[in-house]
C-alpha positions as CSV (number, residue, x, y, z in Angstrom):
1,M,-12.8,31.5,45.1
2,S,-14.3,33.0,42.0
3,A,-18.0,33.9,42.2
4,V,-18.5,32.6,38.7
5,E,-17.3,29.1,37.9
6,E,-16.6,28.1,34.3
7,V,-18.9,25.3,33.3
8,P,-17.3,22.9,30.9
9,A,-18.9,22.7,27.5
10,K,-21.2,19.7,27.0
11,K,-19.8,17.2,24.5
12,G,-21.9,16.1,21.6
13,A,-22.6,12.5,20.6
14,M,-20.0,12.6,17.9
15,Q,-17.3,14.0,20.2
16,K,-18.1,11.3,22.8
17,V,-17.7,8.6,20.1
18,L,-14.4,10.1,18.9
19,D,-13.2,10.4,22.5
20,G,-14.0,6.7,23.0
21,I,-12.1,5.7,19.9
22,E,-9.2,7.8,21.0
23,R,-9.1,6.1,24.5
24,A,-9.5,2.6,23.0
25,G,-6.9,3.4,20.4
26,N,-4.4,4.6,22.9
27,K,-4.6,1.3,24.7
28,V,-3.7,-0.6,21.5
29,P,-0.1,-1.8,21.9
30,H,2.8,-1.4,19.4
31,P,2.3,-3.7,16.3
32,A,5.3,-5.7,17.3
33,I,3.6,-6.5,20.6
34,I,0.5,-7.5,18.7
35,F,2.4,-9.9,16.5
36,L,4.2,-11.4,19.5
37,A,0.8,-12.0,21.1
38,L,-0.5,-13.5,17.9
39,I,2.5,-15.9,17.7
40,F,1.8,-17.0,21.3
41,I,-1.9,-17.5,20.5
42,V,-1.1,-19.6,17.4
43,I,1.3,-21.8,19.4
44,V,-1.3,-22.4,22.1
45,L,-4.2,-22.8,19.8
46,S,-2.3,-25.3,17.6
47,Q,-1.9,-27.6,20.6
48,I,-5.6,-27.3,21.4
49,L,-6.7,-28.0,17.9
50,A,-4.3,-31.0,17.7
51,W,-5.8,-32.4,21.0
52,T,-9.3,-32.1,19.6
53,G,-8.3,-33.7,16.3
54,A,-9.4,-30.8,14.2
55,S,-9.3,-31.6,10.5
56,V,-11.0,-30.8,7.2
57,T,-11.4,-32.9,4.0
58,T,-10.9,-31.2,0.8
59,E,-10.2,-31.9,-2.9
60,V,-6.7,-31.3,-4.2
61,A,-5.8,-31.1,-7.9
62,E,-2.6,-32.9,-8.9
63,P,-1.1,-33.3,-12.4
64,Q,-1.2,-36.7,-14.0
65,T,2.0,-38.3,-15.3
66,V,2.4,-37.3,-19.0
67,Q,4.3,-39.4,-21.5
68,V,6.5,-37.2,-23.6
69,M,6.4,-38.2,-27.3
70,P,9.8,-38.4,-29.1
71,Q,10.5,-35.4,-31.3
72,E,10.9,-35.8,-35.1
73,E,14.2,-35.1,-36.7
74,A,15.3,-31.5,-36.7
75,G,13.1,-30.8,-33.7
76,S,9.9,-30.5,-35.7
77,S,6.7,-32.5,-35.4
78,V,5.6,-31.4,-38.8
79,A,7.7,-32.0,-41.9
80,G,9.1,-28.9,-43.3
81,S,8.2,-26.8,-40.2
82,D,10.7,-24.9,-38.1
83,T,8.3,-24.6,-35.2
84,P,9.2,-26.8,-32.2
85,P,6.4,-29.0,-30.9
86,A,4.3,-27.4,-28.1
87,P,5.1,-28.7,-24.7
88,A,2.7,-31.3,-23.4
89,V,0.1,-29.9,-20.9
90,P,-0.6,-32.3,-18.2
91,D,-4.2,-33.2,-17.2
92,Y,-5.1,-32.7,-13.6
93,E,-7.0,-35.1,-11.5
94,L,-8.8,-34.4,-8.2
95,H,-8.3,-36.5,-5.1
96,T,-9.6,-36.1,-1.6
97,E,-7.1,-35.2,1.1
98,K,-7.6,-34.9,4.9
99,I,-5.8,-32.0,6.4
100,T,-5.2,-32.1,10.2
101,A,-4.0,-29.5,12.7
102,E,-0.3,-29.7,13.5
103,S,0.9,-28.8,17.0
104,L,3.8,-26.4,17.6
105,L,4.3,-27.8,21.1
106,D,5.0,-31.5,20.2
107,G,8.5,-32.7,19.3
108,D,8.2,-31.9,15.6
109,G,6.6,-28.5,16.3
110,I,9.3,-27.4,18.7
111,R,12.0,-28.5,16.3
112,F,10.3,-26.4,13.6
113,I,10.3,-23.3,15.8
114,F,14.0,-23.6,16.7
115,T,15.4,-24.7,13.4
116,T,13.5,-22.5,11.0
117,A,13.6,-19.1,12.7
118,V,16.4,-17.8,10.5
119,Q,15.1,-19.5,7.3
120,N,11.6,-18.1,7.8
121,F,13.0,-14.6,7.8
122,N,15.4,-15.5,4.9
123,D,12.5,-16.8,2.8
124,F,10.3,-13.8,3.6
125,G,11.0,-11.7,0.5
126,V,9.4,-8.6,1.9
127,V,12.6,-7.3,3.6
128,A,14.6,-7.5,0.4
129,V,11.8,-5.7,-1.5
130,I,11.8,-2.9,1.1
131,L,15.6,-2.4,1.0
132,V,15.8,-2.4,-2.8
133,A,12.8,-0.1,-3.2
134,M,14.0,2.4,-0.6
135,I,17.5,2.9,-2.2
136,G,16.1,5.1,-4.9
137,V,13.2,6.6,-3.0
138,G,15.4,7.4,0.0
139,V,18.1,9.2,-2.0
140,A,15.4,11.2,-3.9
141,E,13.8,12.2,-0.6
142,E,17.1,13.0,1.2
143,A,18.2,15.1,-1.7
144,G,15.0,17.2,-1.5
145,L,13.7,16.2,-5.0
146,I,10.2,15.1,-3.9
147,A,9.7,18.3,-1.8
148,A,11.0,20.4,-4.6
149,L,8.6,18.8,-7.1
150,I,5.7,19.3,-4.8
151,R,6.5,23.0,-4.4
152,K,7.1,23.6,-8.1
153,M,3.9,21.9,-9.2
154,V,1.8,23.8,-6.7
155,K,3.4,27.1,-7.8
156,V,2.7,26.6,-11.5
157,A,-0.8,25.1,-11.1
158,P,-3.7,27.1,-12.6
159,K,-5.8,28.8,-9.9
160,G,-8.9,27.0,-10.9
161,A,-7.2,23.6,-10.7
162,I,-5.2,24.1,-7.5
163,T,-7.5,21.9,-5.4
164,F,-7.3,19.0,-7.8
165,I,-3.5,19.4,-8.2
166,I,-3.0,19.4,-4.4
167,V,-5.1,16.3,-3.9
168,L,-3.5,14.5,-6.8
169,L,0.0,15.4,-5.6
170,G,-1.0,14.1,-2.2
171,G,-1.9,10.7,-3.8
172,I,1.3,10.6,-5.8
173,S,3.4,11.6,-2.7
174,S,2.5,8.4,-0.9
175,V,5.5,6.9,-2.7
176,A,7.4,8.7,0.0
177,S,4.8,9.4,2.6
178,D,6.8,11.7,4.9
179,A,7.1,14.2,2.0
180,G,3.4,14.3,1.5
181,Y,2.5,14.9,5.1
182,L,5.4,17.2,6.1
183,V,5.7,19.3,2.9
184,L,2.4,19.2,1.0
185,I,0.0,19.8,3.9
186,P,1.6,23.1,5.1
187,L,2.0,24.0,1.4
188,G,-1.7,23.4,0.7
189,A,-2.6,25.8,3.5
190,A,-0.2,28.5,2.2
191,A,-1.4,28.0,-1.4
192,F,-5.1,28.4,-0.4
193,A,-4.3,31.5,1.8
194,S,-2.4,33.1,-1.1
195,L,-5.5,32.8,-3.3
196,G,-7.8,34.3,-0.6
197,R,-9.3,30.9,0.2
198,H,-9.6,29.3,3.6
199,P,-6.2,27.7,4.6
200,L,-7.9,25.0,6.6
201,A,-9.6,23.8,3.4
202,G,-6.1,23.6,1.8
203,I,-4.9,21.5,4.8
204,A,-8.0,19.2,4.4
205,A,-7.5,18.8,0.7
206,A,-3.8,17.9,1.1
207,Y,-4.4,15.6,4.0
208,A,-7.2,13.8,2.2
209,G,-5.0,13.4,-0.9
210,V,-2.1,12.0,1.0
211,S,-4.0,9.7,3.3
212,A,-7.6,8.9,2.4
213,A,-6.5,6.9,-0.7
214,F,-3.0,6.1,0.6
215,F,-2.6,2.7,-0.9
216,V,-3.2,3.7,-4.6
217,N,-0.9,5.6,-6.8
218,I,-0.1,6.2,-10.4
219,L,3.4,4.9,-9.6
220,I,4.5,1.5,-8.3
221,T,5.4,2.1,-4.7
222,P,7.4,0.1,-2.1
223,A,4.1,-0.8,-0.4
224,D,3.0,-2.5,-3.6
225,G,6.0,-4.7,-3.5
226,I,5.6,-5.6,0.2
227,I,1.9,-6.5,-0.1
228,T,2.6,-8.5,-3.3
229,E,5.3,-10.6,-1.5
230,V,3.0,-11.2,1.6
231,T,0.2,-12.3,-0.8
232,N,2.5,-14.7,-2.7
233,E,3.6,-16.2,0.7
234,T,-0.1,-16.9,1.6
235,V,-1.6,-17.8,-1.7
236,A,1.1,-20.6,-2.0
237,L,-1.0,-22.5,0.6
238,V,-3.7,-23.2,-2.0
239,A,-2.1,-22.4,-5.3
240,P,1.7,-22.8,-5.3
241,D,1.9,-22.1,-9.1
242,I,0.4,-18.6,-8.7
243,Q,2.9,-15.7,-8.4
244,L,1.5,-12.1,-8.5
245,N,3.5,-9.3,-9.9
246,V,3.7,-5.8,-8.3
247,T,1.6,-4.6,-11.2
248,A,-1.4,-6.9,-10.3
249,N,-3.5,-3.8,-9.4
250,F,-1.7,-1.2,-11.5
251,F,-4.7,-0.3,-13.8
252,F,-7.1,-0.1,-10.8
253,S,-4.6,1.9,-8.8
254,I,-4.1,4.5,-11.5
255,A,-7.9,4.8,-12.1
256,S,-8.6,5.0,-8.3
257,T,-6.0,7.7,-7.8
258,I,-7.6,9.9,-10.4
259,F,-11.2,9.0,-9.4
260,C,-10.6,9.7,-5.7
261,A,-8.8,13.0,-6.5
262,I,-11.9,14.1,-8.4
263,V,-14.2,13.1,-5.5
264,M,-12.0,14.8,-2.9
265,T,-11.9,18.0,-5.0
266,I,-15.7,18.1,-5.1
267,I,-15.9,17.5,-1.4
268,T,-13.4,20.3,-0.7
269,E,-15.0,22.9,-3.0
270,R,-18.7,22.0,-2.6
271,L,-19.0,20.9,1.0
272,L,-16.0,22.0,3.1
273,E,-15.2,25.5,1.9
274,P,-18.8,26.7,2.1
275,R,-19.0,25.4,5.7
276,L,-15.7,27.0,6.7
277,G,-16.7,30.4,5.1
278,R,-14.4,33.3,4.5
279,Y,-11.1,33.1,6.4
280,D,-10.6,35.8,9.1
281,A,-6.9,36.3,9.9
282,A,-7.9,37.3,13.4
283,E,-8.4,33.5,14.1
284,A,-4.7,32.9,13.9
285,P,-2.5,33.3,17.0
286,V,-0.5,36.6,17.2
287,D,2.8,34.6,17.5
288,A,2.0,32.2,14.6
289,P,5.3,31.2,12.9
290,V,5.9,32.7,9.5
291,D,6.6,30.2,6.6
292,H,10.1,30.3,5.3
293,Q,10.4,32.2,2.1
294,P,13.2,30.8,0.0
295,T,15.7,33.2,-1.2
296,D,16.5,33.9,-4.9
297,E,19.6,31.8,-4.6
298,E,17.7,28.9,-3.0
299,M,15.1,29.1,-5.8
300,A,17.8,29.1,-8.5
301,L,19.5,26.1,-7.0
302,E,16.2,24.3,-6.8
303,S,15.4,25.0,-10.4
304,R,18.9,23.9,-11.5
305,G,18.4,20.7,-9.4
306,L,15.1,19.9,-11.2
307,R,16.8,20.4,-14.6
308,W,19.6,18.1,-13.7
309,S,17.2,15.6,-12.2
310,L,15.4,15.5,-15.6
311,Y,18.6,15.0,-17.5
312,Y,19.7,12.1,-15.3
313,L,16.2,10.6,-15.4
314,L,16.1,10.7,-19.3
315,V,19.5,9.0,-19.4
316,A,18.3,6.2,-17.1
317,V,15.0,5.8,-19.1
318,A,17.1,5.5,-22.3
319,I,19.2,2.8,-20.8
320,V,16.2,0.8,-19.6
321,S,14.6,1.3,-23.0
322,L,17.6,-0.1,-24.8
323,L,17.6,-3.1,-22.5
324,T,13.9,-3.7,-23.1
325,F,12.4,-2.6,-26.4
326,I,14.9,-3.5,-29.1
327,P,14.5,-7.1,-30.6
328,G,16.4,-9.7,-28.5
329,A,16.9,-7.2,-25.6
330,P,17.8,-9.0,-22.3
331,L,14.7,-7.7,-20.5
332,R,12.3,-9.4,-23.0
333,N,11.1,-12.9,-22.5
334,P,13.9,-15.0,-24.0
335,D,11.5,-17.5,-25.4
336,T,8.5,-15.5,-26.6
337,G,10.1,-12.0,-26.9
338,E,7.2,-10.4,-25.0
339,I,7.8,-7.4,-22.8
340,F,4.7,-7.4,-20.7
341,G,3.3,-10.4,-18.9
342,N,5.9,-13.1,-18.1
343,S,9.1,-11.3,-18.8
344,P,12.3,-10.1,-17.0
345,F,11.1,-6.5,-17.5
346,M,7.9,-7.1,-15.4
347,S,9.8,-9.2,-12.8
348,S,12.3,-6.4,-12.3
349,L,9.9,-3.5,-12.4
350,L,10.3,-2.5,-8.8
351,F,14.1,-2.5,-9.1
352,I,13.8,-0.4,-12.3
353,I,11.6,2.1,-10.6
354,S,14.0,2.3,-7.6
355,M,16.9,2.9,-10.0
356,L,14.9,5.7,-11.8
357,F,14.3,7.4,-8.5
358,L,18.0,7.0,-7.7
359,A,19.0,8.6,-11.0
360,A,16.6,11.5,-10.5
361,G,17.7,12.0,-6.9
362,L,21.4,12.0,-7.8
363,G,20.7,14.5,-10.6
364,Y,18.8,16.8,-8.2
365,G,21.4,16.4,-5.5
366,R,24.2,17.4,-7.8
367,G,22.4,20.2,-9.5
368,S,21.1,21.8,-6.3
369,Q,24.2,21.0,-4.4
370,S,22.1,19.3,-1.7
371,L,23.7,15.9,-2.1
372,T,27.2,15.8,-3.7
373,G,29.9,13.2,-3.5
374,A,29.7,9.4,-3.2
375,T,30.1,9.5,0.5
376,N,27.1,11.7,1.0
377,V,25.0,9.6,-1.3
378,I,26.0,6.4,0.7
379,N,25.2,8.3,3.9
380,A,21.7,9.2,2.5
381,I,21.0,5.5,1.8
382,V,22.3,4.5,5.2
383,K,20.1,7.1,6.9
384,T,17.1,5.7,5.0
385,F,17.9,2.2,6.0
386,N,18.4,3.3,9.7
387,G,14.8,4.6,9.6
388,L,13.6,1.2,8.5
389,G,15.0,-0.6,11.6
390,G,11.6,-0.8,13.4
391,L,9.9,-2.0,10.2
392,I,12.5,-4.7,9.6
393,F,12.1,-6.0,13.2
394,L,8.3,-6.1,12.6
395,M,8.9,-8.0,9.4
396,L,11.0,-10.6,11.4
397,L,8.0,-11.2,13.7
398,I,5.5,-11.3,10.7
399,A,7.7,-13.9,9.0
400,Q,7.6,-16.1,12.0
401,F,3.8,-15.6,12.4
402,I,3.1,-16.6,8.8
403,A,5.4,-19.6,9.0
404,Y,3.8,-20.9,12.2
405,F,0.3,-20.2,10.9
406,N,1.1,-22.2,7.7
407,Y,2.9,-25.1,9.6
408,T,-0.1,-25.6,11.9
409,N,-2.5,-25.8,8.9
410,M,-4.7,-23.3,10.8
411,S,-5.0,-21.1,7.8
412,T,-6.1,-24.1,5.6
413,L,-8.6,-25.3,8.3
414,A,-10.0,-21.8,8.7
415,A,-10.2,-21.0,5.0
416,T,-11.7,-24.4,4.1
417,G,-14.3,-24.3,6.9
418,L,-15.3,-20.7,6.1
419,A,-15.3,-21.4,2.4
420,D,-17.7,-24.4,3.0
421,L,-19.9,-22.2,5.2
422,L,-20.0,-19.4,2.7
423,E,-20.6,-21.7,-0.3
424,R,-23.6,-23.1,1.5
425,A,-24.8,-19.6,2.3
426,D,-24.5,-18.8,-1.4
427,I,-24.4,-15.0,-1.0
428,G,-22.1,-14.5,-4.0
429,A,-18.6,-13.2,-4.4
430,L,-19.4,-9.5,-4.6
431,P,-21.2,-9.2,-1.3
432,L,-18.4,-11.1,0.3
433,L,-15.8,-8.6,-1.1
434,I,-17.9,-5.6,0.1
435,G,-18.1,-7.2,3.5
436,F,-14.3,-7.6,3.4
437,I,-13.9,-3.9,2.6
438,L,-16.0,-2.9,5.6
439,L,-14.0,-5.3,7.8
440,V,-10.8,-3.5,6.7
441,V,-12.4,-0.1,7.4
442,I,-13.2,-1.2,11.0
443,I,-9.7,-2.6,11.6
444,D,-8.1,0.5,10.2
445,L,-9.6,2.6,13.0
446,I,-7.2,1.0,15.5
447,M,-4.4,-0.2,13.1
448,P,-3.9,2.4,10.3
449,G,-0.7,0.8,8.9
450,V,-1.1,-0.9,5.5
451,I,1.4,-3.7,6.1
452,P,0.5,-4.9,9.6
453,K,-3.2,-5.2,8.7
454,W,-2.5,-7.2,5.6
455,A,-0.1,-9.5,7.4
456,I,-2.9,-10.5,9.7
457,L,-5.7,-10.6,7.1
458,A,-3.9,-12.2,4.1
459,P,-3.2,-15.6,5.6
460,I,-6.9,-16.0,6.3
461,F,-8.7,-14.2,3.5
462,V,-6.4,-14.9,0.5
463,P,-6.8,-18.7,0.7
464,L,-10.4,-18.3,1.7
465,F,-11.4,-16.2,-1.3
466,Y,-9.3,-18.3,-3.6
467,R,-11.2,-21.4,-2.5
468,L,-14.4,-19.5,-3.4
469,G,-13.0,-18.7,-6.9
470,I,-12.0,-15.2,-6.2
471,A,-8.6,-14.1,-7.5
472,P,-5.9,-12.8,-5.1
473,Q,-5.5,-9.6,-7.1
474,T,-9.3,-9.0,-6.6
475,V,-8.9,-9.3,-2.9
476,I,-5.9,-6.9,-2.8
477,A,-8.0,-4.3,-4.8
478,A,-10.8,-4.6,-2.2
479,Y,-8.2,-4.2,0.5
480,R,-7.0,-0.9,-1.1
481,V,-10.5,0.5,-1.0
482,G,-11.0,-0.4,2.7
483,D,-7.6,0.7,3.8
484,G,-7.6,4.4,3.0
485,P,-10.8,6.4,3.9
486,V,-10.6,6.0,7.7
487,N,-6.9,7.1,7.9
488,V,-7.9,10.8,8.0
489,I,-10.1,10.5,11.1
490,T,-8.5,7.8,13.2
491,P,-6.9,9.2,16.4
492,L,-4.1,6.7,15.9
493,M,-2.8,8.3,12.7
494,V,0.8,9.2,13.7
495,Y,0.7,12.5,11.8
496,L,-2.5,13.7,13.4
497,P,-0.7,15.9,16.0
498,F,1.3,17.5,13.2
499,I,-1.9,18.2,11.3
500,V,-3.4,19.9,14.4
501,L,-0.3,22.1,14.8
502,V,-0.5,23.2,11.1
503,C,-4.2,24.1,11.7
504,Q,-3.4,26.0,14.8
505,K,-1.2,28.4,12.7
506,Y,-4.4,29.6,11.1
507,R,-7.0,28.9,13.9
508,K,-5.6,29.1,17.4
509,K,-8.5,27.1,18.9
510,A,-8.1,24.2,16.4
511,G,-7.8,20.7,17.9
512,I,-8.3,17.1,17.0
513,G,-12.1,17.7,16.9
514,T,-11.5,20.4,14.2
515,V,-9.5,18.0,12.0
516,V,-11.9,15.1,12.5
517,S,-14.9,17.3,11.7
518,M,-13.3,18.5,8.5
519,M,-12.2,15.1,7.4
520,L,-15.3,13.1,8.3
521,P,-17.1,13.9,5.0
522,Y,-14.0,12.7,3.1
523,T,-14.2,9.4,4.9
524,I,-17.9,8.8,4.4
525,I,-18.1,10.0,0.8
526,V,-14.8,8.5,-0.5
527,L,-15.7,5.1,1.1
528,I,-19.1,5.0,-0.5
529,T,-18.1,6.3,-4.0
530,W,-14.9,4.3,-4.1
531,T,-16.7,1.1,-3.1
532,L,-19.3,1.7,-5.9
533,F,-16.3,2.3,-8.3
534,Y,-14.9,-1.0,-7.2
535,V,-18.2,-2.8,-7.7
536,V,-18.6,-1.3,-11.3
537,W,-15.0,-2.3,-12.1
538,Y,-15.7,-5.8,-10.9
539,A,-19.0,-6.1,-12.7
540,I,-17.5,-4.9,-16.0
541,G,-14.6,-7.3,-15.6
542,I,-11.8,-4.8,-16.4
543,P,-8.4,-6.4,-15.5
544,W,-6.9,-5.0,-12.3
545,G,-3.5,-4.8,-14.0
546,P,-1.4,-6.5,-16.7
547,S,-2.2,-10.2,-16.8
548,A,-4.4,-9.8,-13.7
549,P,-8.0,-10.6,-14.6
550,V,-10.9,-10.0,-12.2
551,H,-11.8,-13.7,-12.1
552,L,-9.6,-16.7,-11.8
553,G,-8.8,-18.3,-15.2
């Protein structure tokens, strides 16, 4: 037995808290299990509420019957005018309606469960959105286009702007999240090391860019389409005539991406790098793997691929432009001729973006010879779809959960009851939205995924806030703010072990504590500043996106 026994280092308060979060998080089951449990809870709770006669009385607006006046000859209501008469706008009248809880365990409820399972999934537009969006993004990623763009932009970035470029690229790369994590984070470390800066600061900057503001981008992403569809499913409970577009938060998303990139750049250069100090190569393990250095031939093929990608993209943009911008083009509104707002162009925006990615990916694959031939392209799409199997199964469960929740009227009961309570409290819309942001932050510690959280929160909070006069797009914008900042410190982030491995290339003693201690300032400062940014945006009343005002019209 050794005369001197090694005494384990005493853990600090923060480490104990993080260990507790990690232990609790490891006990959280798979999201599919969570939704199965939620479905079971909804079924049982619906019967309990039906037994107790739970109900609410609310006012519902319905259009009055409108008499249509006969048109004048030649379709004009004014002599000599070629303008057709404006359609009659019906008046709405309020009437009181009693809404009661419906059981899923009585005869009608059981019939609903058995007869609508397929239809619930069929009506859940999220799955189609995922598949369409990932056609283009999947081909671009499989061809290597996204990774090549990241490498090229980091290589040509000015030294003084390298931190901002890496963070901004991280935000943009969330359109294909794997590329951001697996390519940009190691590249950020290498770029900082090549400039004589601490590589762990490069890792932190890239990780923050990819993850701390994950759900905003300067591009429309597949996640935007999914969240929009889920929102439309739930807002239909209280406002069937409202249909959000994927651009409902577009202005706010672009502004938030740039704002957060600036904040993260300041954190990296003013707080993190001074704390890390000068990098000592002796901290790295002696057997640390060496980054692959592309050969001249590989670099030439990559450059050729990027050129071809640009050519294909320009052709695709030209085709879309011809279909949109010339007078009478098919993607304009056939009645008003408008392009933005209520038009086929806006309705097909996600499909258009997917096709632009597809064109760019095909061009890169052909130019770099990484993806040639129709069979290989089809295989790339199939491989992308194969990777979506788990998500599609989760969508099946989410579709049933939302359908059951709606059928039982539990969402209406909860939203109406909470709305009445909050109206009596009279604390104002903005404090409620800030409280919602903080709730999302807390949930994100144990459920980092964008989609599963929203699928749970949307059926409750979208109708609730709507009844309080808060627009659905305003709620989604608040959700974006709460969703990101904690991603970089939660032990449940699936890429955290990979981040630790990258850190260990440069500091052999690095662990989860190393990563969390680096990223905690990003979480705190981004959350505070981004919430203030949201508050200012809300107070000024800037639209969140095209035809998406802050307040209900």
